[in-house]
Residue, then its C-alpha position, 0 to 999 in steps of 0.5 A: x368567674x368568681x375571683x378568690x383571694x390569692x388568685x388572679x384572673x390570668x393563666x400566667x399567674x399559675x405558671x409563675x407561682x408553680x415556678x416559684x414552688x419548683x425553685x424551692x419557694x415555700x408558700x405559707x399562706x396565700x398572698x393578698x392579691x388585687x386585680x385592676x378593679x378589686x372588690x372593696x374590703x376593709x384593707x383595700x378601702x384603707x389603701x384607696x382612702x375609703x372609710x369602712x362603715x360599721x357594717x364593714x362596707x366602705x364608703x368612697x371618700x375623696x380625700x387627699x392623704x396628709x403628707x408630712x412637710x419633712x417628707x421627700x415628696x414635699x420637697x420634690x413635687x412643686x406645690x406640696x405643702x408649699x415647699x420649693x421643689x428640689x431637683x432629684x438625682x439621677x442614678x448612674x447606671x439605670x438613669x432613673x431618678x431618686x430623691x436628692x435627700x435619699x440614700x441610694x442602695x441599688x443601681x443595677x442594669x443586669x447584663x444577661x438579665x436573670x429570669x425566673x423558672x418558666x419565663x421564656x428566654x428573651x422575654x426580657x430585653x432590658x431591666x433596670x433596678x433601683x432602690x433607695x432609703x428615704x430620709x428618716x425612713x418616711x415614704x409611703x408607696x402611694x407617695x412613691x407612686x405620685x413622685x414617679x408620676x411627677x417625674x414621668x416614670x409612671x403615667x399621671x394618676x397611676x393605678x396599679x394593675x396588681x398588688x401583693x402585700x407581704x408576698x412569700x416569694x422568694x423564700x427569705x435566705x437564712x439570716x435575712x431580716x424580717x420585713x413588711x413588704x408591699x409590691x405593685x405592678x404598673x403599666x409603663x410609659x411605653x408599650x411593652x414596659x412594666x414598672x414594679x414599685x415596692x417598699x420593704x421595711x425591716x420590722x426590727x430597725x424600721x429601716x425602709x427601702x423603696x425600690x423600682x424595677x423597670x422591665x421592657x419586653x414581653x412579660x406578663x404582670x405576674x411574671x414581672x412581679x416575680x422577676x422583680x421581687x426575686x432580683x431585688x431580694x438578692x441585691x438587697x441581701x448582697x448590699x446588706x452584707x456589704x454594709x455590715x462589714x466594718x470599714x477600714x481606713x483606705x490604703x491600709x494593709x492587713x497585718x495578718x490573716x483574719x482569725x476566727x475564735x469560737x467556743x473556749x477560744x473566746x474565753x481565752x481571748x477575753x482573758x488575754x484582753x483582761x491581762x493586757x497592761x495596755x488596755x484601759x479599764x473601760x475597754x476591759x469592761x466592754x470586752x467582758x460584757x460582749x465576749x461572754x455573749x458572743x457565738x463567734x469572734x472574727x479578729x483582724x488587724x490592719x496597718x494604715x499608710x500614715x499615722x492616725x490621730x485619735x480624733x482622725x480615728x473617731x472622725x473616720x469611723x463616725x463618718x463611714x458607719x453613718x454612710x453604711x447606716x449604722x447607729x451611733x457608737x455604743x461606747x467610746x474610750x479615749x482615756x489612753x492617748x494613742x489607743x482610741x477605742x469604739x464599740x459599734x452596733x452592726x445593722x439589723x442587731x447583727x452583733x457588735x464591732x470593737x475597733x481600736x487603734x494603736x501605734x504600729x510596733x512592727x511594719x508590715x512586710x513591703x510597707x515603709x518603716x515610717x510611723x503608722x497606726x495599727x487598727x484592730x477590729x473584733x467582729x463579735x457575732x451573736x445577739x449582744x445585749x449592750x444595755x449595760x454599756x451606756x455611750x460615754x466619752x472619758 
């Protein structure tokens, strides 16, 4: 039988693909699929370290891909680049290993394993989902496979039984970042186990996530790939949403319900800031630039459990936003002691956050009457051009 691109020699693939379409997935183009022994092409030659000839036919080359000394693999696998091995960390729920210098994003062992439409109930006995962001966003899928082979999650010299590049499934939810993605399916280390290994890189921020889904049960390779891709996409979107929320000092209590400003009310908010005698000229400039571009503003205020010094305020937001994967502050204002202000860029270029501290004038009901700090947060939505606001401290 002749195999065409976008098809796999298994009846299960047609069932799985039909299930995706039935679930609402839109197939814009046939995905690139490889079986265990793909016919050589310029692309598969690149992935297999083969060098295409001028006539388009690749010639096998036994070469070892260069691995940067700074890569995660170099410090985890003994003997690579002469770097000493670094003990990997173990995720709490899945008990799967991941690089010690990576940022853990997902560690889930779902109860009542979710299944894709068309997959037999009870086909999956256990599923472990792990995702991490490697240091400096530097790790290829080949390096990840070698890493997990060394850590005995994959067999020695693992070869994928299936691979998809930029699969169109499941359909990306509204607001999800555009990613370049590759997904591979491997046989597990024990009978009845399938391992799905993938990489997803945000095309705007270049942030890279490596994910591994270990499925135990009676699941075919195409169904395992669809199951893993569907579950991981949902978890990633959930985690990105969590990380896009501005951090609030622990122990703080909301002063009032969060208020949303839209349309003409954004202009009223900007005018209120402009008229305030307690707002510095620099903060007024920031407000003018960002509010005029905003499609919506979420306003909230919190009272801390104890006073925050200006330096403690700056230290808290620098540390917490770094943990969430945000970039450095766009602008920092400390011209008014007791009223420190930061303008922060949300991940994926999803608007900005203006956060400001000031001494609490009136304690929240139920809080002690002692001194505290009120933290005011403006989440400014939309595509905001902040090029006019250079990072500076005064």
